[in-house]
PyMOL Python script that loads the backbone (N, CA, C, O; Angstrom):
from pymol import cmd

cmd.read_pdbstr("""\
ATOM      1  N   UNK A   1      -9.382  14.489  12.586  1.00  0.00           N
ATOM      2  CA  UNK A   1      -8.328  14.406  13.015  1.00  0.00           C
ATOM      3  C   UNK A   1      -7.415  15.599  13.167  1.00  0.00           C
ATOM      4  O   UNK A   1      -7.225  16.347  12.208  1.00  0.00           O
ATOM      5  N   UNK A   2      -6.784  15.824  14.465  1.00  0.00           N
ATOM      6  CA  UNK A   2      -6.217  17.355  14.618  1.00  0.00           C
ATOM      7  C   UNK A   2      -5.039  17.354  13.597  1.00  0.00           C
ATOM      8  O   UNK A   2      -4.408  16.381  13.183  1.00  0.00           O
ATOM      9  N   UNK A   3      -4.911  18.486  13.334  1.00  0.00           N
ATOM     10  CA  UNK A   3      -3.701  18.874  12.571  1.00  0.00           C
ATOM     11  C   UNK A   3      -3.825  18.291  11.100  1.00  0.00           C
ATOM     12  O   UNK A   3      -2.804  18.180  10.421  1.00  0.00           O
ATOM     13  N   UNK A   4      -5.211  17.875  10.540  1.00  0.00           N
ATOM     14  CA  UNK A   4      -5.178  17.112   9.400  1.00  0.00           C
ATOM     15  C   UNK A   4      -5.127  18.265   8.037  1.00  0.00           C
ATOM     16  O   UNK A   4      -5.856  19.257   8.031  1.00  0.00           O
ATOM     17  N   UNK A   5      -4.415  18.037   7.219  1.00  0.00           N
ATOM     18  CA  UNK A   5      -3.768  16.801   6.814  1.00  0.00           C
ATOM     19  C   UNK A   5      -2.347  16.720   6.930  1.00  0.00           C
ATOM     20  O   UNK A   5      -1.678  15.760   6.548  1.00  0.00           O
ATOM     21  N   UNK A   6      -1.818  17.961   7.576  1.00  0.00           N
ATOM     22  CA  UNK A   6      -0.359  17.839   7.660  1.00  0.00           C
ATOM     23  C   UNK A   6       0.317  16.823   8.484  1.00  0.00           C
ATOM     24  O   UNK A   6       1.502  16.561   8.280  1.00  0.00           O
ATOM     25  N   UNK A   7      -0.584  16.048   9.692  1.00  0.00           N
ATOM     26  CA  UNK A   7      -0.053  15.296  10.745  1.00  0.00           C
ATOM     27  C   UNK A   7      -0.078  13.659   9.561  1.00  0.00           C
ATOM     28  O   UNK A   7       0.721  12.729   9.673  1.00  0.00           O
ATOM     29  N   UNK A   8      -1.036  13.732   8.686  1.00  0.00           N
ATOM     30  CA  UNK A   8      -0.619  12.724   7.969  1.00  0.00           C
ATOM     31  C   UNK A   8       0.464  12.674   6.992  1.00  0.00           C
ATOM     32  O   UNK A   8       1.111  11.647   6.785  1.00  0.00           O
ATOM     33  N   UNK A   9       0.670  13.827   6.365  1.00  0.00           N
ATOM     34  CA  UNK A   9       2.067  14.220   5.271  1.00  0.00           C
ATOM     35  C   UNK A   9       3.490  13.668   6.281  1.00  0.00           C
ATOM     36  O   UNK A   9       4.464  13.034   5.875  1.00  0.00           O
ATOM     37  N   UNK A  10       3.232  14.115   7.583  1.00  0.00           N
ATOM     38  CA  UNK A  10       4.160  13.809   8.439  1.00  0.00           C
ATOM     39  C   UNK A  10       4.463  12.303   8.571  1.00  0.00           C
ATOM     40  O   UNK A  10       5.541  11.870   8.164  1.00  0.00           O
ATOM     41  N   UNK A  11       3.470  11.433   9.170  1.00  0.00           N
ATOM     42  CA  UNK A  11       3.476  10.262   9.122  1.00  0.00           C
ATOM     43  C   UNK A  11       4.107   9.353   8.169  1.00  0.00           C
ATOM     44  O   UNK A  11       4.944   8.458   8.287  1.00  0.00           O
ATOM     45  N   UNK A  12       3.336   9.941   7.010  1.00  0.00           N
ATOM     46  CA  UNK A  12       3.703   9.097   5.472  1.00  0.00           C
ATOM     47  C   UNK A  12       5.426   9.414   5.275  1.00  0.00           C
ATOM     48  O   UNK A  12       6.146   8.520   4.829  1.00  0.00           O
ATOM     49  N   UNK A  13       6.007  10.796   5.661  1.00  0.00           N
ATOM     50  CA  UNK A  13       7.430  11.125   5.442  1.00  0.00           C
ATOM     51  C   UNK A  13       8.262  10.111   6.739  1.00  0.00           C
ATOM     52  O   UNK A  13       9.352   9.569   6.554  1.00  0.00           O
ATOM     53  N   UNK A  14       7.588  10.040   7.825  1.00  0.00           N
ATOM     54  CA  UNK A  14       8.360   8.996   8.773  1.00  0.00           C
ATOM     55  C   UNK A  14       8.502   7.931   8.380  1.00  0.00           C
ATOM     56  O   UNK A  14       9.545   7.302   8.559  1.00  0.00           O
ATOM     57  N   UNK A  15       7.416   7.447   7.707  1.00  0.00           N
ATOM     58  CA  UNK A  15       7.684   5.858   7.393  1.00  0.00           C
ATOM     59  C   UNK A  15       8.389   5.762   6.030  1.00  0.00           C
ATOM     60  O   UNK A  15       9.039   4.743   5.798  1.00  0.00           O
ATOM     61  N   UNK A  16       8.315   6.748   5.099  1.00  0.00           N
ATOM     62  CA  UNK A  16       9.361   6.616   3.891  1.00  0.00           C
ATOM     63  C   UNK A  16      10.867   6.572   4.374  1.00  0.00           C
ATOM     64  O   UNK A  16      11.706   5.884   3.793  1.00  0.00           O
ATOM     65  N   UNK A  17      11.225   7.566   5.781  1.00  0.00           N
ATOM     66  CA  UNK A  17      12.329   7.504   6.030  1.00  0.00           C
ATOM     67  C   UNK A  17      12.932   5.974   6.909  1.00  0.00           C
ATOM     68  O   UNK A  17      14.088   5.550   6.909  1.00  0.00           O
ATOM     69  N   UNK A  18      12.123   5.577   7.375  1.00  0.00           N
ATOM     70  CA  UNK A  18      12.138   4.443   7.866  1.00  0.00           C
ATOM     71  C   UNK A  18      12.815   3.287   6.956  1.00  0.00           C
ATOM     72  O   UNK A  18      13.794   2.575   7.181  1.00  0.00           O
ATOM     73  N   UNK A  19      11.935   3.360   5.840  1.00  0.00           N
ATOM     74  CA  UNK A  19      11.941   2.351   4.581  1.00  0.00           C
ATOM     75  C   UNK A  19      13.464   2.553   3.922  1.00  0.00           C
ATOM     76  O   UNK A  19      14.160   1.636   3.486  1.00  0.00           O
ATOM     77  N   UNK A  20      13.768   3.776   3.949  1.00  0.00           N
ATOM     78  CA  UNK A  20      15.061   4.228   3.386  1.00  0.00           C
ATOM     79  C   UNK A  20      16.206   3.693   4.390  1.00  0.00           C
ATOM     80  O   UNK A  20      17.105   3.047   3.852  1.00  0.00           O
ATOM     81  N   UNK A  21      16.276   3.876   5.717  1.00  0.00           N
ATOM     82  CA  UNK A  21      17.036   3.841   6.343  1.00  0.00           C
ATOM     83  C   UNK A  21      17.310   2.184   6.367  1.00  0.00           C
ATOM     84  O   UNK A  21      18.426   1.669   6.435  1.00  0.00           O
ATOM     85  N   UNK A  22      16.037   1.473   6.295  1.00  0.00           N
ATOM     86  CA  UNK A  22      16.045  -0.073   6.359  1.00  0.00           C
ATOM     87  C   UNK A  22      16.969  -0.569   5.115  1.00  0.00           C
ATOM     88  O   UNK A  22      17.781  -1.492   5.190  1.00  0.00           O
ATOM     89  N   UNK A  23      16.729   0.123   4.091  1.00  0.00           N
ATOM     90  CA  UNK A  23      17.456   0.052   2.876  1.00  0.00           C
ATOM     91  C   UNK A  23      18.951  -0.124   2.564  1.00  0.00           C
ATOM     92  O   UNK A  23      19.616  -0.893   1.869  1.00  0.00           O
ATOM     93  N   UNK A  24      19.217   1.022   3.457  1.00  0.00           N
ATOM     94  CA  UNK A  24      20.936   1.320   3.405  1.00  0.00           C
ATOM     95  C   UNK A  24      21.584   0.532   4.653  1.00  0.00           C
ATOM     96  O   UNK A  24      22.810   0.430   4.699  1.00  0.00           O
ATOM     97  N   UNK A  25      20.948   0.090   5.456  1.00  0.00           N
ATOM     98  CA  UNK A  25      21.293  -0.734   6.685  1.00  0.00           C
ATOM     99  C   UNK A  25      21.640  -2.039   6.369  1.00  0.00           C
ATOM    100  O   UNK A  25      20.748  -2.819   6.036  1.00  0.00           O
ATOM    101  N   UNK A  26      22.695  -2.367   6.417  1.00  0.00           N
ATOM    102  CA  UNK A  26      23.246  -3.863   5.705  1.00  0.00           C
ATOM    103  C   UNK A  26      22.022  -5.098   6.672  1.00  0.00           C
ATOM    104  O   UNK A  26      21.358  -6.051   6.263  1.00  0.00           O
ATOM    105  N   UNK A  27      22.155  -4.580   7.831  1.00  0.00           N
ATOM    106  CA  UNK A  27      21.676  -5.561   8.833  1.00  0.00           C
ATOM    107  C   UNK A  27      20.279  -5.841   8.773  1.00  0.00           C
ATOM    108  O   UNK A  27      19.810  -6.896   9.202  1.00  0.00           O
ATOM    109  N   UNK A  28      19.432  -4.712   8.129  1.00  0.00           N
ATOM    110  CA  UNK A  28      18.085  -4.464   7.750  1.00  0.00           C
ATOM    111  C   UNK A  28      17.541  -4.910   6.387  1.00  0.00           C
ATOM    112  O   UNK A  28      16.330  -4.979   6.178  1.00  0.00           O
ATOM    113  N   UNK A  29      18.598  -5.252   5.336  1.00  0.00           N
ATOM    114  CA  UNK A  29      18.216  -5.187   4.162  1.00  0.00           C
ATOM    115  C   UNK A  29      17.192  -6.246   3.859  1.00  0.00           C
ATOM    116  O   UNK A  29      16.247  -5.871   3.164  1.00  0.00           O
ATOM    117  N   UNK A  30      17.210  -7.846   4.363  1.00  0.00           N
ATOM    118  CA  UNK A  30      16.499  -8.697   4.413  1.00  0.00           C
ATOM    119  C   UNK A  30      14.819  -8.117   4.713  1.00  0.00           C
ATOM    120  O   UNK A  30      13.917  -8.288   3.892  1.00  0.00           O
ATOM    121  N   UNK A  31      14.674  -7.566   5.759  1.00  0.00           N
ATOM    122  CA  UNK A  31      13.652  -7.065   6.413  1.00  0.00           C
ATOM    123  C   UNK A  31      12.866  -6.078   5.205  1.00  0.00           C
ATOM    124  O   UNK A  31      11.683  -6.187   4.883  1.00  0.00           O
ATOM    125  N   UNK A  32      13.764  -5.187   4.694  1.00  0.00           N
ATOM    126  CA  UNK A  32      13.413  -4.453   3.879  1.00  0.00           C
ATOM    127  C   UNK A  32      12.697  -5.163   2.380  1.00  0.00           C
ATOM    128  O   UNK A  32      11.560  -4.845   2.032  1.00  0.00           O
ATOM    129  N   UNK A  33      13.414  -5.995   1.711  1.00  0.00           N
ATOM    130  CA  UNK A  33      13.057  -6.612   0.634  1.00  0.00           C
ATOM    131  C   UNK A  33      11.631  -7.384   1.078  1.00  0.00           C
ATOM    132  O   UNK A  33      10.622  -7.443   0.376  1.00  0.00           O
ATOM    133  N   UNK A  34      11.823  -8.043   2.610  1.00  0.00           N
ATOM    134  CA  UNK A  34      10.474  -8.802   2.882  1.00  0.00           C
ATOM    135  C   UNK A  34       9.176  -7.832   2.984  1.00  0.00           C
ATOM    136  O   UNK A  34       8.006  -8.192   2.852  1.00  0.00           O
ATOM    137  N   UNK A  35       9.526  -6.858   3.180  1.00  0.00           N
ATOM    138  CA  UNK A  35       8.249  -5.774   3.265  1.00  0.00           C
ATOM    139  C   UNK A  35       7.905  -5.233   2.341  1.00  0.00           C
ATOM    140  O   UNK A  35       6.720  -4.931   2.198  1.00  0.00           O
ATOM    141  N   UNK A  36       8.842  -4.945   1.431  1.00  0.00           N
ATOM    142  CA  UNK A  36       8.664  -4.562   0.021  1.00  0.00           C
ATOM    143  C   UNK A  36       8.020  -5.456  -0.974  1.00  0.00           C
ATOM    144  O   UNK A  36       7.326  -4.956  -1.859  1.00  0.00           O
ATOM    145  N   UNK A  37       8.214  -6.878  -0.892  1.00  0.00           N
ATOM    146  CA  UNK A  37       7.458  -7.748  -1.441  1.00  0.00           C
ATOM    147  C   UNK A  37       6.283  -8.152  -1.011  1.00  0.00           C
ATOM    148  O   UNK A  37       5.552  -8.720  -1.822  1.00  0.00           O
ATOM    149  N   UNK A  38       5.863  -7.967   0.263  1.00  0.00           N
ATOM    150  CA  UNK A  38       4.381  -8.292   0.845  1.00  0.00           C
ATOM    151  C   UNK A  38       3.396  -6.912   0.858  1.00  0.00           C
ATOM    152  O   UNK A  38       2.175  -7.017   0.976  1.00  0.00           O
ATOM    153  N   UNK A  39       4.113  -5.541   0.717  1.00  0.00           N
ATOM    154  CA  UNK A  39       3.371  -4.494  -0.042  1.00  0.00           C
ATOM    155  C   UNK A  39       2.744  -4.771  -1.242  1.00  0.00           C
ATOM    156  O   UNK A  39       1.534  -4.790  -1.469  1.00  0.00           O
ATOM    157  N   UNK A  40       3.832  -5.023  -2.126  1.00  0.00           N
ATOM    158  CA  UNK A  40       3.389  -5.468  -3.569  1.00  0.00           C
ATOM    159  C   UNK A  40       2.278  -6.597  -3.719  1.00  0.00           C
ATOM    160  O   UNK A  40       1.379  -6.514  -4.556  1.00  0.00           O
ATOM    161  N   UNK A  41       2.408  -7.577  -2.902  1.00  0.00           N
ATOM    162  CA  UNK A  41       1.480  -8.584  -2.934  1.00  0.00           C
ATOM    163  C   UNK A  41       0.299  -8.065  -2.677  1.00  0.00           C
ATOM    164  O   UNK A  41      -0.648  -8.341  -3.413  1.00  0.00           O
ATOM    165  N   UNK A  42       0.156  -7.274  -1.654  1.00  0.00           N
ATOM    166  CA  UNK A  42      -1.117  -6.780  -1.084  1.00  0.00           C
ATOM    167  C   UNK A  42      -1.688  -5.691  -2.241  1.00  0.00           C
ATOM    168  O   UNK A  42      -2.830  -5.697  -2.701  1.00  0.00           O
ATOM    169  N   UNK A  43      -0.991  -5.090  -2.468  1.00  0.00           N
ATOM    170  CA  UNK A  43      -1.418  -4.124  -3.889  1.00  0.00           C
ATOM    171  C   UNK A  43      -1.654  -4.823  -5.000  1.00  0.00           C
ATOM    172  O   UNK A  43      -2.596  -4.399  -5.669  1.00  0.00           O
ATOM    173  N   UNK A  44      -1.054  -5.827  -5.434  1.00  0.00           N
ATOM    174  CA  UNK A  44      -1.698  -6.648  -6.237  1.00  0.00           C
ATOM    175  C   UNK A  44      -2.835  -7.364  -6.259  1.00  0.00           C
ATOM    176  O   UNK A  44      -3.422  -7.615  -7.311  1.00  0.00           O
ATOM    177  N   UNK A  45      -3.262  -7.772  -5.030  1.00  0.00           N
ATOM    178  CA  UNK A  45      -4.457  -8.592  -4.715  1.00  0.00           C
ATOM    179  C   UNK A  45      -5.375  -7.601  -4.369  1.00  0.00           C
ATOM    180  O   UNK A  45      -6.441  -8.187  -4.184  1.00  0.00           O
ATOM    181  N   UNK A  46      -5.522  -6.363  -4.179  1.00  0.00           N
ATOM    182  CA  UNK A  46      -6.272  -5.151  -4.166  1.00  0.00           C
ATOM    183  C   UNK A  46      -6.777  -5.010  -5.495  1.00  0.00           C
ATOM    184  O   UNK A  46      -7.962  -4.785  -5.745  1.00  0.00           O
ATOM    185  N   UNK A  47      -5.627  -5.179  -6.577  1.00  0.00           N
ATOM    186  CA  UNK A  47      -5.939  -4.628  -7.909  1.00  0.00           C
ATOM    187  C   UNK A  47      -6.625  -5.852  -8.583  1.00  0.00           C
ATOM    188  O   UNK A  47      -7.258  -5.623  -9.614  1.00  0.00           O
ATOM    189  N   UNK A  48      -6.579  -6.900  -8.196  1.00  0.00           N
ATOM    190  CA  UNK A  48      -7.332  -7.981  -8.871  1.00  0.00           C
ATOM    191  C   UNK A  48      -8.470  -8.265  -8.219  1.00  0.00           C
ATOM    192  O   UNK A  48      -9.350  -8.688  -8.969  1.00  0.00           O
ATOM    193  N   UNK A  49      -8.810  -8.167  -6.896  1.00  0.00           N
ATOM    194  CA  UNK A  49     -10.022  -8.113  -6.442  1.00  0.00           C
ATOM    195  C   UNK A  49     -11.166  -6.996  -6.466  1.00  0.00           C
ATOM    196  O   UNK A  49     -12.368  -7.164  -6.262  1.00  0.00           O
ATOM    197  N   UNK A  50     -10.484  -5.808  -6.767  1.00  0.00           N
ATOM    198  CA  UNK A  50     -11.265  -4.565  -7.235  1.00  0.00           C
ATOM    199  C   UNK A  50     -11.664  -4.673  -8.669  1.00  0.00           C
ATOM    200  O   UNK A  50     -12.706  -4.104  -8.994  1.00  0.00           O
ATOM    201  N   UNK A  51     -10.964  -5.342  -9.599  1.00  0.00           N
ATOM    202  CA  UNK A  51     -11.214  -5.423 -10.940  1.00  0.00           C
ATOM    203  C   UNK A  51     -12.509  -6.456 -10.924  1.00  0.00           C
ATOM    204  O   UNK A  51     -13.572  -6.095 -11.428  1.00  0.00           O
ATOM    205  N   UNK A  52     -12.363  -7.720 -10.336  1.00  0.00           N
ATOM    206  CA  UNK A  52     -13.618  -8.736 -10.254  1.00  0.00           C
ATOM    207  C   UNK A  52     -14.721  -7.992  -9.741  1.00  0.00           C
ATOM    208  O   UNK A  52     -15.812  -8.088 -10.305  1.00  0.00           O
ATOM    209  N   UNK A  53     -14.561  -7.203  -8.659  1.00  0.00           N
ATOM    210  CA  UNK A  53     -15.645  -6.654  -7.990  1.00  0.00           C
ATOM    211  C   UNK A  53     -16.365  -5.678  -9.043  1.00  0.00           C
ATOM    212  O   UNK A  53     -17.560  -5.685  -9.337  1.00  0.00           O
ATOM    213  N   UNK A  54     -15.302  -4.793  -9.569  1.00  0.00           N
ATOM    214  CA  UNK A  54     -16.097  -3.776 -10.475  1.00  0.00           C
ATOM    215  C   UNK A  54     -16.783  -4.686 -11.774  1.00  0.00           C
ATOM    216  O   UNK A  54     -17.866  -4.214 -12.120  1.00  0.00           O
ATOM    217  N   UNK A  55     -16.490  -5.515 -12.307  1.00  0.00           N
ATOM    218  CA  UNK A  55     -17.119  -6.470 -13.251  1.00  0.00           C
ATOM    219  C   UNK A  55     -18.332  -7.079 -12.702  1.00  0.00           C
ATOM    220  O   UNK A  55     -19.214  -7.100 -13.561  1.00  0.00           O
ATOM    221  N   UNK A  56     -18.630  -7.488 -11.792  1.00  0.00           N
ATOM    222  CA  UNK A  56     -19.565  -8.049 -10.980  1.00  0.00           C
ATOM    223  C   UNK A  56     -20.256  -6.589 -10.835  1.00  0.00           C
ATOM    224  O   UNK A  56     -21.114  -6.572 -11.718  1.00  0.00           O
ATOM    225  N   UNK A  57     -20.276  -5.779 -10.376  1.00  0.00           N
ATOM    226  CA  UNK A  57     -20.974  -4.649 -10.128  1.00  0.00           C
ATOM    227  C   UNK A  57     -21.464  -3.732 -11.607  1.00  0.00           C
ATOM    228  O   UNK A  57     -22.298  -2.826 -11.587  1.00  0.00           O
ATOM    229  N   UNK A  58     -20.766  -4.191 -12.783  1.00  0.00           N
ATOM    230  CA  UNK A  58     -21.247  -3.661 -13.960  1.00  0.00           C
ATOM    231  C   UNK A  58     -22.227  -4.533 -14.567  1.00  0.00           C
ATOM    232  O   UNK A  58     -22.926  -4.168 -15.513  1.00  0.00           O
ATOM    233  N   UNK A  59     -22.283  -5.569 -14.090  1.00  0.00           N
ATOM    234  CA  UNK A  59     -23.059  -6.675 -14.854  1.00  0.00           C
ATOM    235  C   UNK A  59     -24.297  -6.829 -13.979  1.00  0.00           C
ATOM    236  O   UNK A  59     -25.127  -7.599 -14.461  1.00  0.00           O
ATOM    237  N   UNK A  60     -24.638  -6.250 -12.745  1.00  0.00           N
ATOM    238  CA  UNK A  60     -25.858  -6.160 -11.644  1.00  0.00           C
ATOM    239  C   UNK A  60     -26.403  -4.551 -12.378  1.00  0.00           C
ATOM    240  O   UNK A  60     -27.591  -4.241 -12.300  1.00  0.00           O
ATOM    241  N   UNK A  61     -25.699  -3.913 -12.856  1.00  0.00           N
ATOM    242  CA  UNK A  61     -26.330  -2.781 -13.085  1.00  0.00           C
ATOM    243  C   UNK A  61     -26.697  -2.618 -14.563  1.00  0.00           C
ATOM    244  O   UNK A  61     -27.463  -1.711 -14.887  1.00  0.00           O
ATOM    245  N   UNK A  62     -26.105  -3.592 -15.620  1.00  0.00           N
ATOM    246  CA  UNK A  62     -26.496  -3.707 -16.770  1.00  0.00           C
ATOM    247  C   UNK A  62     -27.686  -4.667 -16.990  1.00  0.00           C
ATOM    248  O   UNK A  62     -28.175  -4.830 -18.108  1.00  0.00           O
ATOM    249  N   UNK A  63     -28.152  -5.325 -15.831  1.00  0.00           N
ATOM    250  CA  UNK A  63     -29.321  -6.322 -15.809  1.00  0.00           C
ATOM    251  C   UNK A  63     -30.461  -5.833 -15.219  1.00  0.00           C
ATOM    252  O   UNK A  63     -31.460  -6.538 -15.083  1.00  0.00           O
ATOM    253  N   UNK A  64     -30.397  -4.550 -14.813  1.00  0.00           N
ATOM    254  CA  UNK A  64     -31.501  -4.056 -14.253  1.00  0.00           C
ATOM    255  C   UNK A  64     -32.433  -3.364 -15.322  1.00  0.00           C
ATOM    256  O   UNK A  64     -33.497  -2.852 -14.974  1.00  0.00           O
TER     257      UNK A  64
END
""", "prot")
cmd.dss("prot")
cmd.show_as("cartoon", "prot")
cmd.util.cbc("prot")
cmd.orient("prot")
């Protein structure tokens, strides 16, 4: 990708600025909290499923 990694950092900074603006704007606080909760649920699901898959992979390697 062109301008890698600086463009990625700029995109992350932009997303953080949007989240901060949403948190500080009274009209958008509901959307901010909904977004925060959905991100936390997705991260939690990733951790749970990743742990389950890692355990299954270690069992496969142990039986070989």
